[in-house]
N, C-alpha and C positions, 0 to 999 in steps of 0.2 A: 136691508139685507136680512133675509131669513138666517137663523141661527145654523142650519145646515149649510146655507151657502157658505157663512163666514168660517164656518169649521174648514170648509172644503177648500178656502183660498189661504186659509192658515196652513192646511197640511201641504200647499203646493208651495207655500215661501220659500223653504230652504232650498229648494231647488233651484229657484230662481235666483240666489246670491252666491252659490256655490261658484270656486274658480275654476278653470280649466286644468285638469290633471290633478285636482286637491286630493282625489281618492286613491291615488297611487301613491303618495306622499305621505298618507296615515298609515297606508299598510307597510310602507318601508319603516317607518317610526315603531310601529307596534312588533315588527319583526326584529329590530334591532333590541328592543327593550327586552324582549323574550329571549333574545340570546345572551344579553349580559345577566339576566336573572338566572339562566341556567350557568354559567360561568360561575356565579357567585355561590350557588348552590352546590355544584361540583366541589370547588376550592373549600368551602365548608364542611363538605362531608369528608374530603381527604384529610383534613386538619382533625378532625372528630375523630378519623380512623388510626390517624398516627398517634396522636397525644392518648387516645382512650386505650389502644393496644399496648402501648407503654406502660402506662399506669395499672393496666389491669395485669400484665406481664409482672411488672415489680410488686404488685400486693401479692399475687399467687405465690411467687418465687420466694418472697419473704416468708411466708407462712408455711411452705413445703419446707423450706430449708431448715427453719425452727421446730419442724415437727408439729406444725399447727398451734405453734405458741407465740405468735404474733408475727407482724411483718418485718421482713429484712431489709438491709441496706438499699434493696431496689425499689421500696417501697416510697417513693418520694414526690415532692410536688411538681407540678408542671413545671414551674419556672426553673427549680433547682436542677429537673432533669435536663432541660434545655442548657442552662447554665454550665453543667458539669460534664454533661457528656461531648468527650474528645471527638477530634475529626476521625472519621473511620479509616482504621487501616488495615494492614493484610492479617492481624490477628484478630481484629473486631469482627470481621466480614467473612464467614467462611464462603470461598469461593462454591460455586454451584459445581454440583458433580463432585466433589470432593471425600474422597474415603475416610471413612472413621478414622480418628488419631493421625490426620496429615497435617492439621494446623495447632501452633500454640493457641490455645486459650484458657491456659490454666489460670490467669488471673481473673478471669470470669467466673469460673467455679471457686475460685476461692472467696470471690465478693459474694455468691450467694450461700456459699459454706460457713463463712466464718460466723455469724450468729449462733448456728447449731453448732458448731464446733467449741464455741466458747460456752455456751449454755450446758452441753455436755459434760464439760469437765467440772462446771461448779455444781450441777446435780450430781456427780460421781462423788465430788468432795464431801457434799452435805448428806449422802446418803448414808455414810459409815462413818465410824470413828476415826480419830486420826492414825491409830495404829492399823486398824483394818486398812485403811487406804495406804497408809505405808507399805502394808504386807502385800497388797496388789500390785503395787508399784515395783516392789523387790522381784516379784513372780516375772513382770515382762523384761526384768535384767537378770534373769537366770540364764543360764544355758540353754540350748535347744530343747524344744518339746521330744524330738524323736532323739534319744540318746541310743548310742550303739548298745546293742544287746550283749555283745560279748565282754571279754576284757578288756580294759581301755588300752590305748595305744602308749607305747613308752618309746622314747630315743633308743636305738641300738646301734648307732655309728661304729662303735669300738669293736663290737662283733664282725663287722662287716669288712674292716680294715686291717690289713697285717702288718706287723711291724717288725722289720727288719733293718740291717745296713743296707743304706741305698749305694747301689753300684756307681761306679764313674758316670761322671754326668758327660752325657755327648755333646755340651755346648749351652748356648745361650738362649733363651726365648724372649723377644720383646712383642707387647701387645700396646695396643692403643685402644682403651674403652671410649664411648662417646655415649650421648644422651643426658639424662637426669641420674638422680642418685640411684635407682633399682636397676635401671640399664648399665650402669656403671659396674653395679653389684653383678649383675648377670655374666658380664663380660669378665670380671675377675674371677668369678668362681669357674666359668668355663675354660679361663686360661690356666688356673691350676690342674684342672683335669687334661687339657691337652699337655702341658708339660709333664705329667705323670705317663701319658700314653709315649711321649717321646723319650722320656728319662733326661728331662734338659732341665736346666737350673733358669727358673723364670726371674727376670728383673722386675721389681716393685712397677704395675702398670703404669702407665702416663694415659691423661685425660684430654680427650680432643675439646677444644673451645667451640661449644655448639653454637649455632647462630640464633637459636631459640632459648636455650637457656643461659647461655650468656654467662658462665661461672668460670672464673680462671681457677678455681680450688684445684690443689694435687692431691695425689693419694694420703699422704701424712695431714691433710687438713680437714681430712672427713674421718678416716680411719686410723688406727693404732698401729702403726708399721710394725714395732717391736713385738707386739703380741701376734700379729700376722705370722710373721716370720718364726716365732718359737712355736704356735701352735701346730704351724704344718712342717717342723723339722723333721720328724720321722717319715713322712711321705713324700716330700717334694722340697727341693733345695729352693731358697729365695733370697736373693740378695739387693739392695737398695738400689744400685746403679752396676753399668758395666765396667769390668775392671780397665785400668788404664792401657794394659797391652793390646787389648781387642779394640778399643776405641782408636789408639794409634795406627793399628793397621787400616782403618776406613779414615783416615784423616781427622779424628774427631767430628766426623759428621754423620751424624745418625742417619739421615737419608739415603747415604752411601750404601747402608746394610739393605742386601736384597729383601724386597718386601714380597712373601709368599702370599697372594691373593687366594682366598678361598670362599666356596660358595656359602649360602646360610643352611646351617644344620648340616654339615657333611660329617660323613661317619668317621669312627676311629681309624679304619683302614685308610681313608684319604689321608688322613696325616702320617701315619706310618709309611704309606707307599709314596706319597708326592711330596711332603715337607721334612722328613726324617733324613734322606739322602741328602739334602741341600744342607742342612744342620750339621750333618757329620763331615761335608766338605768344608764347610767355612767356620763352623764353631759358633755362629749366630745366625737366626734369622729374624725376621719383624712379620708380625701378621696384623695388617692394620687396611681396613678398620677391621674391628674384632666386636660383633654384636651378632648374637645368634648364630655363632658359626660352629657349633657343635651341635649334633643331633640329640634329640630327647632321650632315646632310647639307647644307652650304653651299657656295659658291663657291670654287673653288681658293684664291685670294687670302686669303679669311676661315680657311679651314682652317691655311693657313700662319701665318697671325697668332696664331692660337690655340696654336700649337706654338712660336712665337716666344716667347709670354708665358709658356706653361709650363714650357719647359726652360731658357729664358737670362733672361727679366725677372725671373720669382719666384726670387730668390735669398734665401735664409734670412738673417734679421737675424746680425750679426756675433756677438754672443755664443752665437748658437746654432751657426753656422759653426765658430767655434774648438772648442767642445766635441765636436761630432759627428765632427769630423776627427780629435781625440783619441780617441776611441770606435774610428774603424775602424783606427786605428794600434793601438790597445791589442788588440783584436779580431785583427787580422791577427798580431801577437806572439804571442798566446795558441794559435794554430792552425798551430805549427811543424811537428806530424806530418803536416800535409796541405799542405805549402809554404806556409803563409800563408793556405790558402784555407776558408771557413767558409760554413756553412748558414744562412740567416736563416728564420726562421717568424714570420709573422704570426698570433699567436695571438689570437682572437676569444672569450673566454670570460669576459669581465666581467659582472659582475651585470647591468647593463641589457640587453647582449646576449642572456644566457641567458634573462632574464624576458621579452624582446620575441619570441623566438624560440616561446615557448609550448611548449617541448620538456621533457620528463621525464627526470631522470637517477636516480640512485642515492641520493637524500636523503632519500625519506620524505616523511613530513608535514612536517618541518622545511622541507626545501626547499620545498614546495607555499607553505608560509604565507610564506616570505622571498621566493618569485618573485610570489606575489599582491600582497604590499605594495610590492615594487619597480615592477609594474606600474601600481599605483593611484597611486604617490608621482611617477612620471614621465610617466604618460599620462592620470592621472584619468578613468577610466570607459571608455576607448575599449574595453577588452576584455571588457566588462561590457555592453556595447549590445545592445539586444534583436535577437535574429537573428544575432548573432556566434556562430560555431562554431569552437570550438578544439579539435582532433582533434592531439594529440602525436604518436601512433603514425603517423599519414599524414604528419606533417612529416617524422618521422623515416626513414620509405621513400623519401620524395621528397627525400631529401639536403638539408633544409634546417635542420638541427639544426647548430650549432656543435660541431665536434670537441673534445672534451675533451683536456687535454694527455695524458693517457694514451694516447688513441687517436691523437695525432699521433707520440707515441714509439713506439708498435707498428708503424705503419705506416712510419715511417722505417727502424725495424730491418729490418721485412719486405723493404722494399725494397733492402736490402743497406750502407746507413749504420750503421757499427757503433761499439762505445762510445769509439772514440778521433775519433769526428768532432765537430768543435767548432760548437756549435749557438749561435746568437744568437736570443733569443726576445723579439720586439717586441709590447709588449701594453700595457695598462692594466693597473690592480688585476683580478688574477685571482679569479673567485669561489670562496670555500672554498679558498685557495690551498694551505694546509698539505695538503689531504687531496689535491688533483688534481695539483699539481705533485709531490708527492713521487717517484710512478714514472716521470715523465718525467726527474726528475735521477738516478734509479736506472739508466735506460736509456742516459741521455748525462751522464756525469758532468763533461764540460767544456762545461756548460751556462752561458751568460753572458746577463746582461740590462744594461739601462743603469743599473739601482741596483748591479750589482755591479762594474762596468767603472770606474764613476764614483765618486767620495767623494761622502759626506751635503752636503760644502759647496759642490761643484761642482754638484750638483743643486738647491740651496737656491733658487736664483733663477727657477728654473722651476716650483716646486710652486705647486700651485693652477691652473695654466695648460695644461690638456690638450693644446691644439693646440702649444703650444711645446714638451712632450714627446714628442708624435708627431713633431714634425720630427727630434729625436734619432734615434728610432728608423728612419724614413723614410730619412735619410743612411746609417747602418748597413746598412740592407737594399739599398739601390741596390748598393753596394759589394761584396756578398757574391756568391759564386760560383753559389750556387743559393738561388733564392727558394721558400719553401713557403707556399703562402696557404689558408687552413682556411676560410676563409668569404667571401660577397660582400661587397661595401661598396666605397666611393671609394678608401680605402687600396690593397690591392691592384690594383684596376684603374689607378689612375695610377701606381702602382711597376712594374706589369707594362710599360706603355707606357714609362715614363723608361728602364727597362734594355733595352728594344728600342731606345730612339734611341741610347743611350749604346755598345750593344755591336754594331754591326752587325745590329741587327733579330732577334737571337736568342741571347739570354740565358735560360739555363736557369731554367725555372719549373716547379714542380711541382704543378698545380692537379687533385686527385684527385676522381674522380668518387664522390660520396659515396652515390650510389645503391647502388653496388656495394660500396663500403667497409662500408656498415652490414650486408650480408649475412655477410661475415666474423666482424663484430664480435658476430654474434647467435649463434654456434655455438660454445657453449663446449665441444664433443668435436672441434673442428678439430685436426688435426695440425700440427705447424711448418713441416713441408715444402709442406704445402698452403698454408697461409696465407702463406708467402712467394712460392708461384707466384702468388696471388691479388694481392698487393702488386707483385709485377714486373709483371703484366700491367696494372694500374692507372697504374704508372710508363711504361710502354710507350706506353700510349693518351694519356698526358699529354703526351709528348716527341712525339708525331707532329703535335700540336696547337701545337707552340711557335713555327712562323714561320706567320705568318697576316698577310694584308692586311684593310684595313677593309671590311666589307659595309657596305650603306646604311644599316643600322639599329644600327651599331656606333659606338663613341665612338673619336674621334680621339685621345684622350688615353689610352685601351688600346691602340688599333692605328693608329700613326702613318704606317706604310705605307698606300698610296704617296703621300699627299698631301703630307707631310713629309719622307720619305726617298726616295732613288733608287738604282738599282742601277748606273746607269753615269751618267758625268758630274757625279756627286754634288760639292757644294761644300759643305766643313766651316764651318760659322758661327764665325768669330775673334771 
């Protein structure tokens, strides 16, 4: 056979031994292999994208947070990132289309900013001598940068009150105060004012056992009854209990005494026209409940009487005074780096406050369950009523959510208070305190509370009495150089007014605009320098509002000027 013929035969040979359908099988195998290869390539690409993006973000975030000085806590290995990353929750994954400031992500912002925050304090301490640094710290603890340009305000209650022999009493007035310490305080002050309007003899108020506060304290357990009666004797008659002959007329049953229910913020005329006739008829009337039952704007002498009660007659009971004065002294001694000056913070992050706010933090389903149970326990169905809409995101945007201890610490560090600042925290039992207080202590190691300043033996007599414990906090906060309020309520409102009254109308108070705060807390990519600028703008805005006179709808207990304080010819009440 020729070579050409042999080659042709060889070329024809494969076709001779192929099995029927063999070409189709090969094609299917090739398609399956291609599909598998594409799937592997896709999976590998997705893994690289996810892990590579996480590492890249971590490295850039750390460098930016430290101002380019090195990686931050987010710059971790792939293994540690996978190991440490918690299961996504509502606070970690911002819902699509959520408006800025809607979601609690402050813990993520803190993770990013902490290295820069720590380095900033270290650089500030090393950049100057100890004396210069201490001078800077004292400047942060001085009164507001925006001092009143006129004469300082001074208490002038004496000049606003007339002293004359009291006319015969029209009968006895009984009231029932409710709520916590300063809600009780408000009710007592207004009760004295109403007794004056009616020319009635006030019976020492009783306190309603509140389902939230659960404090069985009586008036004399919190306030000095004898001092209260003595201070008011030229303006309103006060007795400790109803006379026996009056009780006898009602079979010693207080509930048989007519209760004259009144609307919130009733005018003086309402009491004169509606309550006085019944008082004259029966010789005794009750007003219960009695909370915010007198208008904010009343005649000048009645406003001055309110201030006399609040700032002078309502002195705390002796056991409270003794320990609270000791706590102030101890706090001052622990503030040597700042010349004995300290910052006080009213922290409202107790379980009932978090529950009532209907805000959501970073606790996931456990937090939701605990808050649902707390709402049901204290308010029994109030939050489940038909038509009730709960919108945690809107609450946060509107500045209605209590600040966490972490957020308070970040805010103060951004405003310029460094880790040498002595901080007193006034609060009840913080919700999930081990978790939320740890970063605040990390930022402010010189943090104290009544529990750390006083021994367990000293506090034992006040345990289970929230109003008495609040009185200890109140006294330490009044005497602080700077007071920080983090949530509305009677405690900060009364405290701001008391500090204005004691310190010339202008004691430094930081009342942050939380609608602006949450925008900075919602940006995990924010740089430390930008965060500081935002906080200092909020501080500037707060300082601008430090001196203010009362407007028609304001409380005289928060704004004692001008009814109870004068800029000239002021007379200090001795």
